[in-house]
NUKOL-780336 format. One record per residue (C-alpha): residue in three letters; z, x, y. Coordinates in Angstrom, 1 decimal. Each point is the difference from the previous one (the first is absolute). Layout:
REM residues N
+------+--------+--------+--------+
! resn !     up !   east !  north !
+------+--------+--------+--------+
!  ALA !      Z !      X !      Y !
...
+------+--------+--------+--------+
REM end
This chain:
REM residues 291
+------+--------+--------+--------+
! resn !     up !   east !  north !
+------+--------+--------+--------+
!  MET !   44.8 !   36.2 !   -3.4 !
!  ARG !   -2.9 !    1.6 !    1.8 !
!  ASP !   -2.4 !   -1.0 !   -2.8 !
!  GLN !    1.3 !   -3.5 !    0.2 !
!  ALA !   -0.5 !   -0.1 !    3.8 !
!  GLU !   -3.6 !    1.1 !   -0.3 !
!  ARG !   -0.7 !   -2.5 !   -2.8 !
!  LEU !    1.4 !   -2.8 !    2.2 !
!  ARG !   -2.1 !    1.1 !    3.0 !
!  GLN !   -3.2 !    0.2 !   -2.0 !
!  LEU !    0.6 !   -3.4 !   -1.7 !
!  ALA !    0.7 !   -1.8 !    3.3 !
!  GLN !   -3.0 !    1.7 !    1.7 !
!  ARG !   -2.4 !   -1.0 !   -2.9 !
!  SER !    1.3 !   -3.5 !    0.1 !
!  PHE !   -0.9 !   -0.3 !    3.7 !
!  GLU !   -3.4 !    1.6 !   -0.4 !
!  THR !   -0.9 !   -2.3 !   -2.9 !
!  LYS !    0.4 !   -3.1 !    2.1 !
!  GLY !   -1.1 !    1.3 !    3.3 !
!  GLU !    1.9 !    1.4 !    3.0 !
!  GLY !    1.0 !   -3.3 !    1.7 !
!  GLY !    1.1 !    0.1 !    3.6 !
!  ASN !    1.5 !    2.6 !    2.1 !
!  SER !    3.5 !   -1.1 !    1.0 !
!  HIS !    2.0 !    2.6 !    2.0 !
!  ILE !    3.3 !    0.9 !   -1.5 !
!  ILE !    2.7 !    1.1 !    2.4 !
!  ALA !    3.4 !    1.1 !   -1.4 !
!  ILE !    3.0 !   -0.5 !    2.3 !
!  THR !    3.0 !    2.0 !   -0.6 !
!  SER !    3.0 !    1.8 !    1.5 !
!  GLY !    2.3 !    3.0 !   -0.6 !
!  LYS !    3.1 !   -2.2 !   -0.1 !
!  GLY !    0.8 !   -3.7 !   -0.4 !
!  GLY !    1.0 !   -2.3 !    2.8 !
!  VAL !   -2.7 !    0.9 !    2.6 !
!  GLY !   -1.8 !   -3.3 !   -0.1 !
!  LYS !   -2.8 !    1.0 !   -2.4 !
!  THR !   -0.4 !   -3.4 !   -1.8 !
!  ASN !    0.3 !   -2.0 !    3.2 !
!  PHE !   -2.7 !    2.2 !    1.6 !
!  THR !   -2.3 !   -0.5 !   -3.1 !
!  VAL !    0.3 !   -3.8 !    0.0 !
!  ASN !   -0.7 !   -0.3 !    3.8 !
!  LEU !   -2.8 !    2.5 !   -0.2 !
!  ALA !   -1.7 !   -2.1 !   -2.7 !
!  LEU !    0.4 !   -3.1 !    2.2 !
!  ALA !   -1.5 !    1.8 !    3.0 !
!  LEU !   -2.9 !    1.2 !   -2.1 !
!  GLN !   -0.5 !   -3.6 !   -1.2 !
!  GLU !    0.0 !   -1.2 !    3.6 !
!  SER !   -2.7 !    2.6 !    0.7 !
!  GLY !   -2.3 !   -1.6 !   -2.6 !
!  LYS !    0.8 !    2.4 !   -2.8 !
!  ARG !    1.2 !   -1.1 !   -3.5 !
!  ALA !    3.3 !    1.6 !   -0.7 !
!  LEU !    2.2 !    0.4 !   -3.2 !
!  VAL !    3.5 !    1.5 !   -0.2 !
!  PHE !    0.7 !    1.7 !   -3.3 !
!  ASP !    3.8 !    0.1 !   -0.3 !
!  ALA !    0.3 !    3.4 !   -1.8 !
!  ASP !    3.6 !    0.8 !    0.8 !
!  LEU !    1.4 !    0.3 !   -3.5 !
!  GLY !    3.6 !    0.5 !    1.1 !
!  MET !    0.4 !   -2.5 !    2.8 !
!  ALA !   -2.9 !   -2.4 !    0.0 !
!  ASN !    0.8 !   -2.2 !    3.0 !
!  ILE !   -3.1 !   -1.7 !    1.2 !
!  ASP !    1.8 !   -3.2 !   -0.9 !
!  VAL !    2.8 !    0.8 !    2.5 !
!  VAL !   -2.5 !    0.3 !    2.8 !
!  LEU !   -2.1 !   -3.1 !   -0.9 !
!  GLY !    2.6 !   -2.1 !   -1.8 !
!  VAL !   -2.1 !   -0.2 !   -3.1 !
!  VAL !    1.1 !    0.9 !   -3.6 !
!  PRO !   -2.6 !    0.9 !   -2.6 !
!  THR !    0.0 !   -1.7 !   -3.4 !
!  TYR !   -2.3 !    2.5 !   -1.6 !
!  THR !   -0.7 !    3.7 !    0.7 !
!  LEU !   -2.4 !    2.7 !   -1.0 !
!  SER !    1.8 !    0.3 !   -3.3 !
!  HIS !   -1.5 !   -3.3 !   -1.1 !
!  VAL !   -3.5 !    1.1 !    0.8 !
!  ILE !    0.4 !    3.3 !   -1.8 !
!  ARG !    1.2 !   -1.8 !   -3.1 !
!  GLY !   -2.9 !   -2.4 !    0.2 !
!  GLN !    2.3 !   -3.0 !    0.6 !
!  LYS !   -1.3 !   -0.9 !    3.4 !
!  ARG !   -3.1 !    0.6 !    2.1 !
!  LEU !    0.3 !    1.8 !    3.3 !
!  GLN !   -0.8 !   -3.2 !    1.8 !
!  ASP !    2.9 !   -1.7 !   -1.7 !
!  ILE !    2.6 !    2.4 !    1.4 !
!  MET !   -1.2 !    0.3 !    3.5 !
!  LEU !    2.2 !   -1.7 !    2.7 !
!  GLU !   -1.4 !   -1.8 !    3.0 !
!  GLY !    1.3 !    1.4 !    3.2 !
!  PRO !   -0.3 !   -1.3 !    3.5 !
!  ASN !   -3.4 !   -0.2 !    1.8 !
!  GLY !   -1.8 !    0.7 !   -3.3 !
!  ILE !    1.4 !    3.4 !   -1.0 !
!  LYS !    0.6 !    0.5 !   -3.7 !
!  ILE !    3.0 !    1.8 !   -1.6 !
!  LEU !   -0.4 !    1.8 !   -3.3 !
!  PRO !    3.5 !    0.5 !   -1.5 !
!  GLY !    0.2 !    3.2 !   -1.9 !
!  SER !    3.7 !    0.1 !   -0.6 !
!  SER !    1.0 !    1.7 !   -3.3 !
!  GLY !   -3.5 !   -0.4 !   -1.3 !
!  SER !   -1.1 !    3.1 !    1.9 !
!  ALA !    2.3 !    2.1 !   -2.0 !
!  GLU !   -2.1 !   -0.8 !   -3.1 !
!  LEU !   -3.0 !    1.7 !    1.4 !
!  SER !    1.1 !    3.3 !   -1.5 !
!  SER !   -0.3 !   -1.2 !   -3.6 !
!  LEU !   -3.0 !   -2.3 !   -0.3 !
!  SER !   -2.0 !   -0.5 !   -3.2 !
!  GLU !   -3.8 !    0.0 !    0.2 !
!  GLN !    0.0 !   -3.7 !   -0.3 !
!  GLN !    2.4 !   -0.4 !    2.9 !
!  ILE !   -2.1 !    2.3 !    2.1 !
!  GLN !   -3.1 !   -2.0 !   -0.7 !
!  ASN !    1.8 !   -3.2 !    0.9 !
!  LEU !    1.4 !    1.5 !    3.2 !
!  VAL !   -3.4 !    1.3 !    1.0 !
!  ASN !   -1.6 !   -3.4 !   -0.6 !
!  GLN !    2.6 !   -1.7 !    2.0 !
!  TRP !    0.2 !    2.4 !    2.9 !
!  ARG !   -3.7 !   -0.1 !    0.6 !
!  ILE !    0.6 !   -3.4 !    1.6 !
!  LEU !    1.9 !    1.7 !    2.8 !
!  ASP !   -3.1 !    2.0 !    1.1 !
!  GLU !   -2.0 !   -3.2 !    0.3 !
!  SER !    2.7 !   -2.0 !    1.8 !
!  PHE !    1.6 !    2.3 !    2.6 !
!  ASP !   -1.0 !    2.4 !    2.8 !
!  TYR !    3.5 !    1.7 !    0.2 !
!  ILE !    2.6 !    0.4 !   -2.7 !
!  LEU !    3.3 !    1.2 !    1.4 !
!  VAL !    2.2 !    1.7 !   -2.6 !
!  ASP !    3.6 !   -0.3 !    0.9 !
!  THR !    1.6 !    2.9 !   -1.9 !
!  GLY !    3.6 !    1.0 !   -0.4 !
!  ALA !    1.5 !    2.6 !    2.2 !
!  GLY !    0.5 !    3.7 !   -0.8 !
!  ILE !   -1.6 !    2.4 !   -2.4 !
!  HIS !    0.3 !   -1.8 !   -3.4 !
!  LYS !   -2.9 !    0.6 !   -2.3 !
!  ASP !   -1.0 !   -3.7 !    0.1 !
!  VAL !   -0.2 !    0.1 !    3.8 !
!  LEU !   -2.0 !    3.2 !    0.0 !
!  SER !   -2.5 !   -1.4 !   -2.6 !
!  PHE !   -0.8 !   -3.0 !    2.3 !
!  LEU !   -0.3 !    2.2 !    3.1 !
!  GLN !   -2.3 !    2.5 !   -1.6 !
!  ALA !   -2.3 !   -2.8 !   -1.3 !
!  ALA !   -0.4 !   -1.7 !    3.4 !
!  ASP !   -2.8 !    0.5 !    2.5 !
!  ASP !    2.6 !    0.5 !    2.8 !
!  ILE !    3.7 !    0.4 !    0.3 !
!  VAL !    2.1 !   -1.4 !    2.8 !
!  VAL !    3.5 !    1.4 !    0.4 !
!  ILE !    2.5 !   -2.1 !    1.9 !
!  LEU !    2.9 !    1.8 !    1.7 !
!  THR !    2.5 !   -0.7 !    2.7 !
!  PRO !    1.4 !    2.3 !    2.7 !
!  GLU !    3.1 !    0.7 !   -2.0 !
!  PRO !    0.3 !    3.6 !   -1.3 !
!  PRO !    0.5 !   -1.0 !   -3.7 !
!  SER !   -3.2 !   -2.0 !    0.1 !
!  ILE !   -2.0 !    2.8 !    1.6 !
!  THR !    1.4 !    2.6 !   -2.4 !
!  ASP !   -0.7 !   -2.1 !   -3.1 !
!  SER !   -3.5 !   -0.8 !    1.2 !
!  TYR !   -0.8 !    3.7 !    0.4 !
!  GLY !    1.4 !    0.5 !   -3.6 !
!  LEU !   -2.3 !   -2.7 !   -1.4 !
!  ILE !   -3.0 !    1.4 !    1.8 !
!  LYS !    0.9 !    3.5 !   -1.2 !
!  VAL !    0.1 !   -1.2 !   -3.7 !
!  LEU !   -3.4 !   -1.7 !    0.5 !
!  SER !   -1.5 !    3.2 !    1.4 !
!  GLN !    1.2 !    1.9 !   -3.0 !
!  LYS !   -1.8 !   -2.4 !   -2.2 !
!  GLN !   -3.2 !    0.6 !    2.0 !
!  MET !   -0.4 !   -3.6 !    1.1 !
!  THR !   -3.5 !   -1.1 !    1.2 !
!  SER !    1.1 !   -3.2 !    1.8 !
!  SER !   -0.1 !   -0.1 !    3.8 !
!  LEU !    3.5 !   -0.1 !    1.6 !
!  TYR !    1.3 !   -2.1 !    2.8 !
!  LEU !    3.3 !   -0.6 !    1.7 !
!  VAL !    1.5 !   -3.1 !    1.5 !
!  ILE !    3.2 !    0.4 !    2.1 !
!  ASN !    2.2 !   -3.1 !   -0.4 !
!  GLN !    2.8 !   -1.0 !    2.2 !
!  ALA !   -1.1 !    2.3 !    2.9 !
!  GLU !    1.7 !   -0.8 !    3.3 !
!  ASN !   -3.2 !    0.5 !    2.0 !
!  ASP !   -3.4 !    1.8 !    0.1 !
!  GLU !    1.6 !    3.2 !    1.1 !
!  GLU !    2.4 !    0.1 !   -3.0 !
!  GLY !   -2.8 !   -1.0 !   -2.4 !
!  ASN !   -2.3 !    2.8 !    1.1 !
!  LYS !    2.9 !    2.5 !    0.1 !
!  ILE !    0.9 !   -0.7 !   -3.6 !
!  TYR !   -3.7 !    0.1 !   -1.1 !
!  ARG !   -0.6 !    3.4 !    1.7 !
!  ARG !    3.1 !    1.5 !   -1.5 !
!  VAL !   -0.7 !   -1.1 !   -3.5 !
!  SER !   -3.8 !    0.7 !    0.0 !
!  ASN !    0.5 !    3.5 !    1.5 !
!  VAL !    2.5 !    0.9 !   -2.7 !
!  ILE !   -2.3 !   -1.4 !   -2.7 !
!  GLN !   -3.0 !    1.9 !    1.4 !
!  GLU !    1.9 !    3.2 !    0.4 !
!  PHE !    1.7 !    0.2 !   -3.4 !
!  LEU !   -2.2 !   -2.1 !   -2.3 !
!  GLY !   -3.4 !    0.4 !    1.7 !
!  ILE !   -0.6 !   -3.8 !   -0.1 !
!  GLU !   -1.3 !   -2.2 !    2.7 !
!  VAL !    1.9 !   -3.2 !    0.4 !
!  LYS !   -1.3 !   -2.6 !    2.4 !
!  LEU !    1.9 !   -2.6 !    2.1 !
!  LEU !   -0.9 !   -3.5 !   -1.0 !
!  GLY !    2.5 !   -1.5 !    2.5 !
!  TYR !    3.6 !   -0.9 !    0.7 !
!  ILE !    2.1 !   -3.2 !    0.1 !
!  PHE !    2.7 !   -0.4 !    2.6 !
!  ARG !    3.6 !   -0.9 !   -0.9 !
!  ASP !    0.0 !   -3.7 !    0.2 !
!  GLU !    2.9 !   -2.5 !   -0.7 !
!  LYS !   -2.7 !   -2.6 !   -1.0 !
!  VAL !   -0.6 !    2.1 !   -3.1 !
!  SER !    3.5 !   -0.4 !   -1.4 !
!  ALA !    0.0 !   -3.7 !    1.0 !
!  SER !   -3.2 !   -0.6 !   -2.0 !
!  VAL !    1.4 !    1.8 !   -3.0 !
!  LYS !    3.0 !   -2.3 !    0.0 !
!  ARG !   -2.3 !   -2.9 !    0.1 !
!  GLN !   -2.2 !    1.5 !   -2.8 !
!  LYS !   -3.0 !   -0.4 !    2.3 !
!  PRO !   -2.4 !    2.8 !    1.1 !
!  PHE !    0.5 !    0.9 !    3.7 !
!  LEU !   -3.7 !   -0.1 !    0.7 !
!  LEU !    0.1 !   -3.8 !   -0.7 !
!  GLU !    3.5 !   -0.8 !    1.3 !
!  TYR !   -0.2 !    2.1 !    3.1 !
!  PRO !   -3.7 !    0.7 !    0.7 !
!  ASN !    0.6 !    1.2 !    3.5 !
!  SER !    2.9 !    2.3 !   -0.9 !
!  GLU !   -0.3 !    3.8 !    0.6 !
!  ALA !    0.0 !    0.6 !   -3.8 !
!  ALA !   -2.9 !   -2.5 !   -0.4 !
!  LYS !   -2.0 !    1.8 !    2.7 !
!  GLY !    0.6 !    3.3 !   -1.7 !
!  ILE !   -1.3 !   -1.3 !   -3.3 !
!  LYS !   -3.1 !   -1.5 !    1.7 !
!  GLN !   -0.7 !    3.3 !    1.7 !
!  ILE !    0.3 !    1.9 !   -3.3 !
!  VAL !   -2.4 !   -2.4 !   -1.7 !
!  GLN !   -2.5 !    0.4 !    2.8 !
!  LYS !    0.2 !    3.8 !   -0.2 !
!  LEU !   -0.3 !   -0.2 !   -3.8 !
!  LEU !   -3.1 !   -2.1 !    0.2 !
!  ASP !   -1.5 !    2.4 !    2.5 !
!  LEU !    0.4 !    3.1 !   -2.1 !
!  PRO !   -3.3 !    0.9 !   -1.6 !
!  GLU !    1.7 !    2.3 !   -2.6 !
!  ILE !    1.9 !   -3.0 !   -1.3 !
!  ASN !   -2.7 !   -2.6 !    0.1 !
!  GLY !   -2.7 !    2.2 !   -1.4 !
!  SER !    1.8 !    1.6 !   -2.9 !
!  ALA !    1.3 !   -2.9 !   -2.2 !
!  GLY !    0.4 !    1.2 !   -3.6 !
!  GLY !    0.5 !   -3.5 !   -1.5 !
!  MET !    2.0 !   -0.9 !   -3.1 !
!  LYS !   -2.0 !    2.3 !   -2.3 !
!  LYS !    1.2 !    3.1 !    1.8 !
!  PHE !    3.6 !   -1.3 !    0.5 !
!  LEU !    0.5 !   -1.2 !   -3.5 !
!  THR !   -1.4 !    3.1 !   -1.7 !
!  LYS !    2.0 !    2.3 !    2.1 !
!  MET !    3.2 !   -2.1 !   -0.2 !
!  LEU !   -0.2 !    0.0 !   -3.8 !
!  LYS !   -0.6 !    3.7 !   -0.1 !
!  TYR !    3.1 !    0.8 !    2.2 !
!  PHE !    2.3 !   -2.5 !   -1.8 !
!  SER !   -0.9 !    1.6 !   -3.3 !
!  SER !    0.1 !    3.6 !    1.0 !
+------+--------+--------+--------+
REM end
């Protein structure tokens, strides 16, 4: 398996180098230690806020077990990444049009096929995914929750990792467990926390300090606070309507939190100056999926 992983990595890298580097889209993987913490809802609204800030955003629905972008936006994909891998569709054909110009890339079960690609399928995938580098500034990878191999593969390949957690003890415990596993795999991605459903600034900061101190003490990893989103009834109301809260309730506390996170994200030099683009993401992702 190790030989196969290295062969896949070299093939993908050569394919990019043969046709040029393309652009430098920034890949941010968004994950959580457990489900039900608002990860996908956060991802969609973050993409919308980035778009409002003049950035071109794509959401890659990479949650193999419970892909639910359609639940948040009320859209159902006809085709997925499987069709691209098999050469049946182009990447442009499977992309969904989201509100305000954001794009959705439905991975669904197709992502599971990344562990057993033929050389022809790798070549086809590389040729297709190069388009993303040229078309988007930010690619948000909405992964599954927990420490499944597929989730870890996406996380290790991304430029940055954002972990969503809530003040509830199981969420905090599982988030620490996820970060511990990543540290054991010697991740090179930068790590950020978003505290969702915080009651106020004080609780958000308290949770961040508690989690970051434990991570620093026992894992030796620096984890930065990207922001927090207050508990807001408008969020559940927007989910029921299958509309993003940033658009349905632009003046809500949750919407204000998302906008503040985007502003901080755009102001971080380490994020905006270190984009690896699709070459780095795809070669690392294929390597981890096949190892």
